Phi, psi and omega in degrees: 000116182273120186301317182300315179298319178297317180300318179298317181295316178296319179300321178297315182292319178296321178299324180296317184279336180264347179060038175202157177290143180230157179234115177275118184260346180208142183217096191236149177299147182244015175106314181277167179295127179056030176248128183227165172248122175262122178252128182269163180300331180274005178094351178293153181224151174224146162279137178237121171256122190241151175195166176279184180304329180288346179264000185303312182298318182295316182291322177293322177295320177297320179300317180294323177296318177298320179297319181294318179292321180295321180295333179291336176056045180243291175257137180292142171230159178298140175294131175275119179269322184196142168239117184188184184208164174222114177063238185276000186243141176232143189221154156251128172257120186238153173306132175280128177233132180276095187264152181209178177290155180251154174268186183299321180295321179293319179293324176297320178297319176301318178300315180293318182289325177295321176300321177295320177299318181293344176286343177285124190236181184210160178297335181214175178273151182112207182203170183290345181209156171289157177215214186221147171248103193065234178263002184266141175299144178230113181282142183225032179303126190282144179195171185257358183252103185296311179303321179293320177301311183295321178296308191279332186245359176238295185291308188298317177300321180291322178295322178294324178295332181267015183311136180107342177280144186299331185274356182296321179300317176296322178296321178292324177294320176299319182301328179293341185246020181304321182301337181293344181271005185232044179292116179070011183241117180235094183291148171275149176298120181244145177289112184257146168294316172094338179220053192271085171237172190291347175280352180247024178221146176206183186220143173282172183300330181272008178092000179296125178285149178224132174248150180207179181051055185278164170227064197294140167195172174263123182204191177293127181303332179300334181295321175294314181298319180300311182295329179298341180270353176279158168056043175106332176073175176261172179295148180307328181299329178298310184291320179297317182292319179299312182294329178294320179285320187209091182302148177274154177295152183299335181275004184301319186303324179280320180292336178306314178297321180298312181294322181284342173301322178303314182287325176294319176299316180298318179294323176297314182294331179274321192237344180066219175063218185293347179298332178299317179293323178294319177299313182300316179296319181295316178299317181298318178297317183291321177296321178298329182287337183257358179280000000 
């Protein structure tokens, strides 16, 4: 990917939405994969998420997820300015936000706002279109049976991708018993971020929370909370504030492992390495719980 060519393509797209010629004077990485900050000669800035033609579906799915979260008007997300492409490059142009770490008050606000987002519901689980979890396809065929949705469209596809690993057979056996984790618990479809870990959240200078890089669908709200506890977790104030607004069901502690198995499987399928051992341990714990 030639940076100069990419800059020219982005400049064309920015010119289209601003209806004036623009000059990009700086084009720098912004931390995420293929995410950059375009700085214009007049000082304006955009986040640019870039990819080749093979990334078109993933970026368009992300754009639709951002639109759904923005429509909920609960947690702020970057404004989507444009999804489009020029030649070999495809882009999302997003509002530039100066994000930073949050204090306890900011995390408490995120907890309250996420609870408000989760109040947005749908007739069924899933979403209007399939999308992606990281770089992996994520099926979202809509239906009314949450345990079946989670088994068939979350666990089983990831287990099939990991075919050949010794623990896959145990994982398939676990999938047959997903319903055992929902005694007396029938979640309502909640609007989920879908990839809610601390790398996909930030805060403005005034403490306003911002979420980005979503994998949106309607599912059990516990799935978002569970993933937020992976990979370092959020500040304690986040969990306290969320539970104050909307307490979690008593069975959450056990379902947390079930929901996070999906993300551990995805990380194994994308990156391999030690994630395989984490998947194996998680499956063993969950199987022990249903015996």
